[in-house]
PDB file as gemmi writes it, atoms N, CA and C in Angstrom:
CRYST1    1.000    1.000    1.000  90.00  90.00  90.00 P 1                      
ATOM      1  N   MET A   1     -42.410  29.456 -17.579  1.00  0.00           N  
ATOM      2  CA  MET A   1     -42.416  28.775 -18.832  1.00  0.00           C  
ATOM      3  C   MET A   1     -41.686  27.440 -18.740  1.00  0.00           C  
ATOM      4  N   ALA A   2     -40.642  27.408 -17.945  1.00  0.00           N  
ATOM      5  CA  ALA A   2     -39.870  26.180 -17.822  1.00  0.00           C  
ATOM      6  C   ALA A   2     -40.690  25.104 -17.126  1.00  0.00           C  
ATOM      7  N   ALA A   3     -41.521  25.501 -16.160  1.00  0.00           N  
ATOM      8  CA  ALA A   3     -42.332  24.517 -15.450  1.00  0.00           C  
ATOM      9  C   ALA A   3     -43.357  23.892 -16.388  1.00  0.00           C  
ATOM     10  N   ALA A   4     -43.911  24.677 -17.277  1.00  0.00           N  
ATOM     11  CA  ALA A   4     -44.893  24.143 -18.215  1.00  0.00           C  
ATOM     12  C   ALA A   4     -44.226  23.166 -19.177  1.00  0.00           C  
ATOM     13  N   TYR A   5     -43.015  23.467 -19.586  1.00  0.00           N  
ATOM     14  CA  TYR A   5     -42.321  22.575 -20.507  1.00  0.00           C  
ATOM     15  C   TYR A   5     -42.018  21.236 -19.833  1.00  0.00           C  
ATOM     16  N   GLU A   6     -41.578  21.251 -18.569  1.00  0.00           N  
ATOM     17  CA  GLU A   6     -41.263  20.017 -17.860  1.00  0.00           C  
ATOM     18  C   GLU A   6     -42.503  19.161 -17.650  1.00  0.00           C  
ATOM     19  N   SER A   7     -43.637  19.806 -17.411  1.00  0.00           N  
ATOM     20  CA  SER A   7     -44.850  19.029 -17.168  1.00  0.00           C  
ATOM     21  C   SER A   7     -45.406  18.433 -18.461  1.00  0.00           C  
ATOM     22  N   GLU A   8     -45.118  19.043 -19.598  1.00  0.00           N  
ATOM     23  CA  GLU A   8     -45.643  18.539 -20.851  1.00  0.00           C  
ATOM     24  C   GLU A   8     -44.898  17.297 -21.335  1.00  0.00           C  
ATOM     25  N   MET A   9     -43.570  17.249 -21.089  1.00  0.00           N  
ATOM     26  CA  MET A   9     -42.786  16.130 -21.607  1.00  0.00           C  
ATOM     27  C   MET A   9     -42.529  15.117 -20.501  1.00  0.00           C  
ATOM     28  N   PRO A  10     -43.028  13.919 -20.696  1.00  0.00           N  
ATOM     29  CA  PRO A  10     -42.767  12.904 -19.677  1.00  0.00           C  
ATOM     30  C   PRO A  10     -41.306  12.444 -19.762  1.00  0.00           C  
ATOM     31  N   LEU A  11     -40.750  12.108 -18.621  1.00  0.00           N  
ATOM     32  CA  LEU A  11     -39.376  11.620 -18.581  1.00  0.00           C  
ATOM     33  C   LEU A  11     -39.333  10.200 -19.115  1.00  0.00           C  
ATOM     34  N   PRO A  12     -38.291   9.840 -19.830  1.00  0.00           N  
ATOM     35  CA  PRO A  12     -38.208   8.469 -20.333  1.00  0.00           C  
ATOM     36  C   PRO A  12     -38.027   7.491 -19.172  1.00  0.00           C  
ATOM     37  N   ALA A  13     -38.648   6.361 -19.303  1.00  0.00           N  
ATOM     38  CA  ALA A  13     -38.549   5.347 -18.249  1.00  0.00           C  
ATOM     39  C   ALA A  13     -37.170   4.714 -18.301  1.00  0.00           C  
ATOM     40  N   ARG A  14     -36.558   4.592 -17.142  1.00  0.00           N  
ATOM     41  CA  ARG A  14     -35.242   3.962 -17.062  1.00  0.00           C  
ATOM     42  C   ARG A  14     -35.435   2.479 -16.824  1.00  0.00           C  
ATOM     43  N   THR A  15     -34.813   1.721 -17.635  1.00  0.00           N  
ATOM     44  CA  THR A  15     -34.903   0.279 -17.447  1.00  0.00           C  
ATOM     45  C   THR A  15     -33.534  -0.239 -17.024  1.00  0.00           C  
ATOM     46  N   ILE A  16     -33.517  -1.027 -16.003  1.00  0.00           N  
ATOM     47  CA  ILE A  16     -32.286  -1.624 -15.519  1.00  0.00           C  
ATOM     48  C   ILE A  16     -32.240  -3.037 -16.058  1.00  0.00           C  
ATOM     49  N   PRO A  17     -31.211  -3.339 -16.815  1.00  0.00           N  
ATOM     50  CA  PRO A  17     -31.156  -4.692 -17.373  1.00  0.00           C  
ATOM     51  C   PRO A  17     -30.972  -5.717 -16.266  1.00  0.00           C  
ATOM     52  N   SER A  18     -31.634  -6.829 -16.429  1.00  0.00           N  
ATOM     53  CA  SER A  18     -31.499  -7.885 -15.427  1.00  0.00           C  
ATOM     54  C   SER A  18     -30.149  -8.568 -15.618  1.00  0.00           C  
ATOM     55  N   PRO A  19     -29.506  -8.949 -14.531  1.00  0.00           N  
ATOM     56  CA  PRO A  19     -28.209  -9.587 -14.678  1.00  0.00           C  
ATOM     57  C   PRO A  19     -28.348 -10.942 -15.367  1.00  0.00           C  
ATOM     58  N   ALA A  20     -27.320 -11.275 -16.089  1.00  0.00           N  
ATOM     59  CA  ALA A  20     -27.334 -12.561 -16.781  1.00  0.00           C  
ATOM     60  C   ALA A  20     -27.266 -13.685 -15.753  1.00  0.00           C  
ATOM     61  N   PRO A  21     -27.963 -14.776 -16.012  1.00  0.00           N  
ATOM     62  CA  PRO A  21     -27.892 -15.880 -15.062  1.00  0.00           C  
ATOM     63  C   PRO A  21     -26.474 -16.427 -15.002  1.00  0.00           C  
ATOM     64  N   PRO A  22     -26.021 -16.829 -13.837  1.00  0.00           N  
ATOM     65  CA  PRO A  22     -24.651 -17.322 -13.739  1.00  0.00           C  
ATOM     66  C   PRO A  22     -24.453 -18.604 -14.531  1.00  0.00           C  
ATOM     67  N   ARG A  23     -23.304 -18.676 -15.149  1.00  0.00           N  
ATOM     68  CA  ARG A  23     -22.964 -19.880 -15.892  1.00  0.00           C  
ATOM     69  C   ARG A  23     -22.550 -20.974 -14.910  1.00  0.00           C  
ATOM     70  N   PRO A  24     -22.637 -22.214 -15.311  1.00  0.00           N  
ATOM     71  CA  PRO A  24     -22.277 -23.297 -14.388  1.00  0.00           C  
ATOM     72  C   PRO A  24     -20.862 -23.173 -13.824  1.00  0.00           C  
ATOM     73  N   SER A  25     -19.919 -22.699 -14.624  1.00  0.00           N  
ATOM     74  CA  SER A  25     -18.548 -22.583 -14.118  1.00  0.00           C  
ATOM     75  C   SER A  25     -18.470 -21.535 -13.018  1.00  0.00           C  
ATOM     76  N   ARG A  26     -19.267 -20.464 -13.116  1.00  0.00           N  
ATOM     77  CA  ARG A  26     -19.275 -19.446 -12.073  1.00  0.00           C  
ATOM     78  C   ARG A  26     -19.911 -19.983 -10.799  1.00  0.00           C  
ATOM     79  N   LYS A  27     -20.911 -20.818 -10.942  1.00  0.00           N  
ATOM     80  CA  LYS A  27     -21.534 -21.398  -9.750  1.00  0.00           C  
ATOM     81  C   LYS A  27     -20.524 -22.250  -8.998  1.00  0.00           C  
ATOM     82  N   ILE A  28     -19.780 -23.044  -9.737  1.00  0.00           N  
ATOM     83  CA  ILE A  28     -18.786 -23.904  -9.105  1.00  0.00           C  
ATOM     84  C   ILE A  28     -17.700 -23.054  -8.457  1.00  0.00           C  
ATOM     85  N   ALA A  29     -17.247 -22.033  -9.159  1.00  0.00           N  
ATOM     86  CA  ALA A  29     -16.195 -21.176  -8.617  1.00  0.00           C  
ATOM     87  C   ALA A  29     -16.663 -20.453  -7.364  1.00  0.00           C  
ATOM     88  N   SER A  30     -17.926 -20.010  -7.349  1.00  0.00           N  
ATOM     89  CA  SER A  30     -18.416 -19.316  -6.162  1.00  0.00           C  
ATOM     90  C   SER A  30     -18.506 -20.260  -4.977  1.00  0.00           C  
ATOM     91  N   LYS A  31     -18.845 -21.521  -5.225  1.00  0.00           N  
ATOM     92  CA  LYS A  31     -18.888 -22.485  -4.135  1.00  0.00           C  
ATOM     93  C   LYS A  31     -17.485 -22.741  -3.587  1.00  0.00           C  
ATOM     94  N   LEU A  32     -16.506 -22.761  -4.472  1.00  0.00           N  
ATOM     95  CA  LEU A  32     -15.144 -23.008  -4.026  1.00  0.00           C  
ATOM     96  C   LEU A  32     -14.575 -21.839  -3.233  1.00  0.00           C  
ATOM     97  N   THR A  33     -14.892 -20.613  -3.655  1.00  0.00           N  
ATOM     98  CA  THR A  33     -14.320 -19.452  -2.985  1.00  0.00           C  
ATOM     99  C   THR A  33     -15.059 -19.115  -1.700  1.00  0.00           C  
ATOM    100  N   ASP A  34     -16.323 -19.487  -1.563  1.00  0.00           N  
ATOM    101  CA  ASP A  34     -17.060 -19.162  -0.353  1.00  0.00           C  
ATOM    102  C   ASP A  34     -16.590 -19.994   0.837  1.00  0.00           C  
ATOM    103  N   ALA A  35     -16.259 -21.224   0.609  1.00  0.00           N  
ATOM    104  CA  ALA A  35     -15.856 -22.096   1.703  1.00  0.00           C  
ATOM    105  C   ALA A  35     -14.375 -21.911   1.995  1.00  0.00           C  
ATOM    106  N   PRO A  36     -14.007 -21.715   3.259  1.00  0.00           N  
ATOM    107  CA  PRO A  36     -12.587 -21.590   3.570  1.00  0.00           C  
ATOM    108  C   PRO A  36     -11.879 -22.919   3.381  1.00  0.00           C  
ATOM    109  N   HIS A  37     -10.637 -22.831   3.032  1.00  0.00           N  
ATOM    110  CA  HIS A  37      -9.852 -24.032   2.835  1.00  0.00           C  
ATOM    111  C   HIS A  37      -9.632 -24.707   4.195  1.00  0.00           C  
ATOM    112  N   PRO A  38      -9.754 -26.022   4.274  1.00  0.00           N  
ATOM    113  CA  PRO A  38      -9.634 -26.683   5.574  1.00  0.00           C  
ATOM    114  C   PRO A  38      -8.253 -26.502   6.211  1.00  0.00           C  
ATOM    115  N   MET A  39      -7.224 -26.311   5.431  1.00  0.00           N  
ATOM    116  CA  MET A  39      -5.876 -26.160   5.982  1.00  0.00           C  
ATOM    117  C   MET A  39      -5.557 -24.702   6.343  1.00  0.00           C  
ATOM    118  N   ALA A  40      -6.384 -23.754   5.897  1.00  0.00           N  
ATOM    119  CA  ALA A  40      -6.053 -22.341   6.058  1.00  0.00           C  
ATOM    120  C   ALA A  40      -6.002 -21.936   7.527  1.00  0.00           C  
ATOM    121  N   ALA A  41      -6.916 -22.365   8.340  1.00  0.00           N  
ATOM    122  CA  ALA A  41      -6.955 -21.931   9.728  1.00  0.00           C  
ATOM    123  C   ALA A  41      -5.900 -22.650  10.569  1.00  0.00           C  
ATOM    124  N   ALA A  42      -5.545 -23.856  10.223  1.00  0.00           N  
ATOM    125  CA  ALA A  42      -4.642 -24.639  11.055  1.00  0.00           C  
ATOM    126  C   ALA A  42      -3.173 -24.339  10.775  1.00  0.00           C  
ATOM    127  N   TYR A  43      -2.827 -23.810   9.616  1.00  0.00           N  
ATOM    128  CA  TYR A  43      -1.424 -23.617   9.256  1.00  0.00           C  
ATOM    129  C   TYR A  43      -0.847 -22.368   9.903  1.00  0.00           C  
ATOM    130  N   GLU A  44       0.333 -22.508  10.464  1.00  0.00           N  
ATOM    131  CA  GLU A  44       1.080 -21.378  10.998  1.00  0.00           C  
ATOM    132  C   GLU A  44       2.546 -21.626  10.661  1.00  0.00           C  
ATOM    133  N   SER A  45       3.175 -20.685   9.998  1.00  0.00           N  
ATOM    134  CA  SER A  45       4.547 -20.897   9.540  1.00  0.00           C  
ATOM    135  C   SER A  45       5.510 -20.940  10.717  1.00  0.00           C  
ATOM    136  N   GLU A  46       6.690 -21.474  10.449  1.00  0.00           N  
ATOM    137  CA  GLU A  46       7.716 -21.566  11.486  1.00  0.00           C  
ATOM    138  C   GLU A  46       8.187 -20.184  11.917  1.00  0.00           C  
ATOM    139  N   ILE A  47       8.232 -19.252  10.986  1.00  0.00           N  
ATOM    140  CA  ILE A  47       8.659 -17.889  11.319  1.00  0.00           C  
ATOM    141  C   ILE A  47       7.636 -17.235  12.242  1.00  0.00           C  
ATOM    142  N   THR A  48       6.340 -17.428  11.948  1.00  0.00           N  
ATOM    143  CA  THR A  48       5.302 -16.863  12.801  1.00  0.00           C  
ATOM    144  C   THR A  48       5.380 -17.462  14.200  1.00  0.00           C  
ATOM    145  N   LYS A  49       5.590 -18.759  14.289  1.00  0.00           N  
ATOM    146  CA  LYS A  49       5.723 -19.403  15.594  1.00  0.00           C  
ATOM    147  C   LYS A  49       6.928 -18.842  16.350  1.00  0.00           C  
ATOM    148  N   PHE A  50       8.051 -18.678  15.636  1.00  0.00           N  
ATOM    149  CA  PHE A  50       9.249 -18.146  16.265  1.00  0.00           C  
ATOM    150  C   PHE A  50       9.007 -16.740  16.797  1.00  0.00           C  
ATOM    151  N   LEU A  51       8.365 -15.871  15.986  1.00  0.00           N  
ATOM    152  CA  LEU A  51       8.117 -14.496  16.427  1.00  0.00           C  
ATOM    153  C   LEU A  51       7.165 -14.443  17.609  1.00  0.00           C  
ATOM    154  N   ARG A  52       6.148 -15.289  17.612  1.00  0.00           N  
ATOM    155  CA  ARG A  52       5.229 -15.333  18.758  1.00  0.00           C  
ATOM    156  C   ARG A  52       5.975 -15.752  20.028  1.00  0.00           C  
ATOM    157  N   GLN A  53       6.802 -16.775  19.907  1.00  0.00           N  
ATOM    158  CA  GLN A  53       7.552 -17.263  21.057  1.00  0.00           C  
ATOM    159  C   GLN A  53       8.535 -16.194  21.542  1.00  0.00           C  
ATOM    160  N   LEU A  54       9.203 -15.505  20.619  1.00  0.00           N  
ATOM    161  CA  LEU A  54      10.151 -14.459  20.980  1.00  0.00           C  
ATOM    162  C   LEU A  54       9.464 -13.320  21.723  1.00  0.00           C  
ATOM    163  N   LYS A  55       8.292 -12.916  21.264  1.00  0.00           N  
ATOM    164  CA  LYS A  55       7.563 -11.826  21.930  1.00  0.00           C  
ATOM    165  C   LYS A  55       7.013 -12.256  23.281  1.00  0.00           C  
ATOM    166  N   GLU A  56       6.647 -13.535  23.419  1.00  0.00           N  
ATOM    167  CA  GLU A  56       6.185 -14.019  24.723  1.00  0.00           C  
ATOM    168  C   GLU A  56       7.332 -14.064  25.724  1.00  0.00           C  
ATOM    169  N   GLU A  57       8.528 -14.458  25.271  1.00  0.00           N  
ATOM    170  CA  GLU A  57       9.678 -14.543  26.159  1.00  0.00           C  
ATOM    171  C   GLU A  57      10.230 -13.166  26.512  1.00  0.00           C  
ATOM    172  N   ASN A  58      10.118 -12.214  25.602  1.00  0.00           N  
ATOM    173  CA  ASN A  58      10.660 -10.878  25.812  1.00  0.00           C  
ATOM    174  C   ASN A  58       9.578  -9.840  25.536  1.00  0.00           C  
ATOM    175  N   PRO A  59       8.743  -9.529  26.531  1.00  0.00           N  
ATOM    176  CA  PRO A  59       7.645  -8.588  26.288  1.00  0.00           C  
ATOM    177  C   PRO A  59       8.106  -7.153  26.022  1.00  0.00           C  
ATOM    178  N   ALA A  60       9.334  -6.814  26.399  1.00  0.00           N  
ATOM    179  CA  ALA A  60       9.827  -5.455  26.170  1.00  0.00           C  
ATOM    180  C   ALA A  60      10.375  -5.274  24.764  1.00  0.00           C  
ATOM    181  N   LEU A  61      10.299  -6.279  23.942  1.00  0.00           N  
ATOM    182  CA  LEU A  61      10.875  -6.230  22.599  1.00  0.00           C  
ATOM    183  C   LEU A  61      10.243  -5.125  21.744  1.00  0.00           C  
ATOM    184  N   ASP A  62       8.934  -4.966  21.813  1.00  0.00           N  
ATOM    185  CA  ASP A  62       8.258  -3.926  21.023  1.00  0.00           C  
ATOM    186  C   ASP A  62       8.745  -2.534  21.428  1.00  0.00           C  
ATOM    187  N   ARG A  63       8.857  -2.304  22.724  1.00  0.00           N  
ATOM    188  CA  ARG A  63       9.319  -1.009  23.220  1.00  0.00           C  
ATOM    189  C   ARG A  63      10.754  -0.755  22.769  1.00  0.00           C  
ATOM    190  N   GLU A  64      11.607  -1.767  22.850  1.00  0.00           N  
ATOM    191  CA  GLU A  64      12.998  -1.616  22.432  1.00  0.00           C  
ATOM    192  C   GLU A  64      13.102  -1.345  20.930  1.00  0.00           C  
ATOM    193  N   GLN A  65      12.251  -1.972  20.149  1.00  0.00           N  
ATOM    194  CA  GLN A  65      12.254  -1.711  18.708  1.00  0.00           C  
ATOM    195  C   GLN A  65      11.870  -0.265  18.417  1.00  0.00           C  
ATOM    196  N   ARG A  66      10.865   0.240  19.127  1.00  0.00           N  
ATOM    197  CA  ARG A  66      10.460   1.635  18.930  1.00  0.00           C  
ATOM    198  C   ARG A  66      11.569   2.600  19.341  1.00  0.00           C  
ATOM    199  N   GLU A  67      12.272   2.292  20.457  1.00  0.00           N  
ATOM    200  CA  GLU A  67      13.381   3.147  20.887  1.00  0.00           C  
ATOM    201  C   GLU A  67      14.508   3.130  19.853  1.00  0.00           C  
ATOM    202  N   GLY A  68      14.815   1.956  19.312  1.00  0.00           N  
ATOM    203  CA  GLY A  68      15.862   1.864  18.297  1.00  0.00           C  
ATOM    204  C   GLY A  68      15.506   2.634  17.040  1.00  0.00           C  
ATOM    205  N   ARG A  69      14.250   2.576  16.666  1.00  0.00           N  
ATOM    206  CA  ARG A  69      13.816   3.332  15.489  1.00  0.00           C  
ATOM    207  C   ARG A  69      13.941   4.828  15.749  1.00  0.00           C  
ATOM    208  N   ALA A  70      13.607   5.259  16.958  1.00  0.00           N  
ATOM    209  CA  ALA A  70      13.699   6.681  17.287  1.00  0.00           C  
ATOM    210  C   ALA A  70      15.146   7.160  17.242  1.00  0.00           C  
ATOM    211  N   ILE A  71      16.100   6.294  17.610  1.00  0.00           N  
ATOM    212  CA  ILE A  71      17.505   6.686  17.592  1.00  0.00           C  
ATOM    213  C   ILE A  71      17.990   6.906  16.163  1.00  0.00           C  
ATOM    214  N   TRP A  72      17.661   5.993  15.257  1.00  0.00           N  
ATOM    215  CA  TRP A  72      18.263   6.028  13.933  1.00  0.00           C  
ATOM    216  C   TRP A  72      17.396   6.663  12.857  1.00  0.00           C  
ATOM    217  N   TRP A  73      16.071   6.589  12.951  1.00  0.00           N  
ATOM    218  CA  TRP A  73      15.231   6.982  11.824  1.00  0.00           C  
ATOM    219  C   TRP A  73      14.336   8.170  12.083  1.00  0.00           C  
ATOM    220  N   ASP A  74      13.717   8.278  13.215  1.00  0.00           N  
ATOM    221  CA  ASP A  74      12.745   9.338  13.461  1.00  0.00           C  
ATOM    222  C   ASP A  74      13.464  10.620  13.848  1.00  0.00           C  
ATOM    223  N   LYS A  75      13.901  11.362  12.867  1.00  0.00           N  
ATOM    224  CA  LYS A  75      14.653  12.587  13.083  1.00  0.00           C  
ATOM    225  C   LYS A  75      13.995  13.742  12.350  1.00  0.00           C  
ATOM    226  N   ASP A  76      14.177  14.956  12.917  1.00  0.00           N  
ATOM    227  CA  ASP A  76      13.733  16.158  12.229  1.00  0.00           C  
ATOM    228  C   ASP A  76      14.770  16.502  11.159  1.00  0.00           C  
ATOM    229  N   VAL A  77      14.305  16.906  10.003  1.00  0.00           N  
ATOM    230  CA  VAL A  77      15.192  17.208   8.882  1.00  0.00           C  
ATOM    231  C   VAL A  77      15.344  18.714   8.768  1.00  0.00           C  
ATOM    232  N   ASP A  78      16.595  19.174   8.743  1.00  0.00           N  
ATOM    233  CA  ASP A  78      16.887  20.592   8.538  1.00  0.00           C  
ATOM    234  C   ASP A  78      16.983  20.835   7.033  1.00  0.00           C  
ATOM    235  N   ARG A  79      15.909  21.284   6.442  1.00  0.00           N  
ATOM    236  CA  ARG A  79      15.848  21.447   4.999  1.00  0.00           C  
ATOM    237  C   ARG A  79      16.796  22.547   4.502  1.00  0.00           C  
ATOM    238  N   ASP A  80      16.997  23.599   5.307  1.00  0.00           N  
ATOM    239  CA  ASP A  80      17.896  24.669   4.905  1.00  0.00           C  
ATOM    240  C   ASP A  80      19.328  24.148   4.811  1.00  0.00           C  
ATOM    241  N   LEU A  81      19.734  23.283   5.733  1.00  0.00           N  
ATOM    242  CA  LEU A  81      21.071  22.701   5.703  1.00  0.00           C  
ATOM    243  C   LEU A  81      21.266  21.875   4.427  1.00  0.00           C  
ATOM    244  N   TYR A  82      20.291  21.072   4.075  1.00  0.00           N  
ATOM    245  CA  TYR A  82      20.388  20.274   2.845  1.00  0.00           C  
ATOM    246  C   TYR A  82      20.385  21.153   1.602  1.00  0.00           C  
ATOM    247  N   ARG A  83      19.616  22.240   1.616  1.00  0.00           N  
ATOM    248  CA  ARG A  83      19.589  23.160   0.478  1.00  0.00           C  
ATOM    249  C   ARG A  83      20.962  23.809   0.298  1.00  0.00           C  
ATOM    250  N   ARG A  84      21.597  24.229   1.400  1.00  0.00           N  
ATOM    251  CA  ARG A  84      22.925  24.831   1.309  1.00  0.00           C  
ATOM    252  C   ARG A  84      23.960  23.797   0.864  1.00  0.00           C  
ATOM    253  N   PHE A  85      23.822  22.559   1.324  1.00  0.00           N  
ATOM    254  CA  PHE A  85      24.744  21.500   0.927  1.00  0.00           C  
ATOM    255  C   PHE A  85      24.653  21.245  -0.571  1.00  0.00           C  
ATOM    256  N   ASP A  86      23.436  21.186  -1.100  1.00  0.00           N  
ATOM    257  CA  ASP A  86      23.261  20.965  -2.538  1.00  0.00           C  
ATOM    258  C   ASP A  86      23.805  22.143  -3.354  1.00  0.00           C  
ATOM    259  N   ALA A  87      23.653  23.367  -2.843  1.00  0.00           N  
ATOM    260  CA  ALA A  87      24.132  24.535  -3.569  1.00  0.00           C  
ATOM    261  C   ALA A  87      25.656  24.609  -3.567  1.00  0.00           C  
ATOM    262  N   SER A  88      26.314  24.030  -2.576  1.00  0.00           N  
ATOM    263  CA  SER A  88      27.767  24.152  -2.468  1.00  0.00           C  
ATOM    264  C   SER A  88      28.519  23.048  -3.199  1.00  0.00           C  
ATOM    265  N   THR A  89      27.837  22.070  -3.757  1.00  0.00           N  
ATOM    266  CA  THR A  89      28.543  20.997  -4.455  1.00  0.00           C  
ATOM    267  C   THR A  89      28.985  21.461  -5.833  1.00  0.00           C  
ATOM    268  N   LEU A  90      30.134  20.955  -6.265  1.00  0.00           N  
ATOM    269  CA  LEU A  90      30.668  21.298  -7.582  1.00  0.00           C  
ATOM    270  C   LEU A  90      30.242  20.239  -8.589  1.00  0.00           C  
ATOM    271  N   PRO A  91      30.069  20.618  -9.839  1.00  0.00           N  
ATOM    272  CA  PRO A  91      29.710  19.611 -10.845  1.00  0.00           C  
ATOM    273  C   PRO A  91      30.883  18.659 -11.080  1.00  0.00           C  
ATOM    274  N   GLN A  92      30.576  17.405 -11.296  1.00  0.00           N  
ATOM    275  CA  GLN A  92      31.607  16.408 -11.543  1.00  0.00           C  
ATOM    276  C   GLN A  92      32.114  16.552 -12.970  1.00  0.00           C  
ATOM    277  N   PRO A  93      33.442  16.450 -13.168  1.00  0.00           N  
ATOM    278  CA  PRO A  93      33.960  16.544 -14.536  1.00  0.00           C  
ATOM    279  C   PRO A  93      33.525  15.343 -15.363  1.00  0.00           C  
ATOM    280  N   ALA A  94      33.622  15.488 -16.664  1.00  0.00           N  
ATOM    281  CA  ALA A  94      33.150  14.444 -17.567  1.00  0.00           C  
ATOM    282  C   ALA A  94      33.928  13.147 -17.382  1.00  0.00           C  
ATOM    283  N   TYR A  95      35.255  13.263 -17.229  1.00  0.00           N  
ATOM    284  CA  TYR A  95      36.065  12.066 -17.043  1.00  0.00           C  
ATOM    285  C   TYR A  95      36.945  12.331 -15.830  1.00  0.00           C  
ATOM    286  N   VAL A  96      36.654  11.682 -14.713  1.00  0.00           N  
ATOM    287  CA  VAL A  96      37.300  12.026 -13.444  1.00  0.00           C  
ATOM    288  C   VAL A  96      38.753  11.597 -13.377  1.00  0.00           C  
ATOM    289  N   TYR A  97      39.184  10.626 -14.185  1.00  0.00           N  
ATOM    290  CA  TYR A  97      40.548  10.115 -14.101  1.00  0.00           C  
ATOM    291  C   TYR A  97      41.525  10.877 -15.008  1.00  0.00           C  
ATOM    292  N   GLN A  98      41.046  11.761 -15.827  1.00  0.00           N  
ATOM    293  CA  GLN A  98      41.908  12.515 -16.713  1.00  0.00           C  
ATOM    294  C   GLN A  98      42.598  13.623 -15.924  1.00  0.00           C  
ATOM    295  N   PRO A  99      43.920  13.692 -16.005  1.00  0.00           N  
ATOM    296  CA  PRO A  99      44.610  14.762 -15.253  1.00  0.00           C  
ATOM    297  C   PRO A  99      44.307  16.128 -15.879  1.00  0.00           C  
ATOM    298  N   LYS A 100      44.329  17.119 -15.030  1.00  0.00           N  
ATOM    299  CA  LYS A 100      44.051  18.466 -15.516  1.00  0.00           C  
ATOM    300  C   LYS A 100      45.293  19.019 -16.231  1.00  0.00           C  
ATOM    301  N   ALA A 101      45.058  19.772 -17.285  1.00  0.00           N  
ATOM    302  CA  ALA A 101      46.160  20.371 -18.046  1.00  0.00           C  
ATOM    303  C   ALA A 101      46.769  21.484 -17.224  1.00  0.00           C  
ATOM    304  N   LYS A 102      48.122  21.604 -17.331  1.00  0.00           N  
ATOM    305  CA  LYS A 102      48.816  22.661 -16.588  1.00  0.00           C  
ATOM    306  C   LYS A 102      49.206  23.778 -17.474  1.00  0.00           C  
TER     307      LYS A 102                                                      
END                                                                             
């Protein structure tokens, strides 16, 4: 029965609206953005030049940076130790400078 119903009713035609023609300001903007700026390829900052020169003079610099990172940052975290540390801390009093009553 479902097949007969589908064959009886034609599907509505889908119409895709045509895009609006570009406005003159968009045409100008697209021309400006498509072309690379003449100074963009030639400019290199002083910092970039310094870093390139430093890496050329010291090729082991990348390896040394990775070793330094491994010493200080790339560590396994003992989550149980941190959980016990958090559980053992005492709550801070409301006013730390007030002497305790005797």
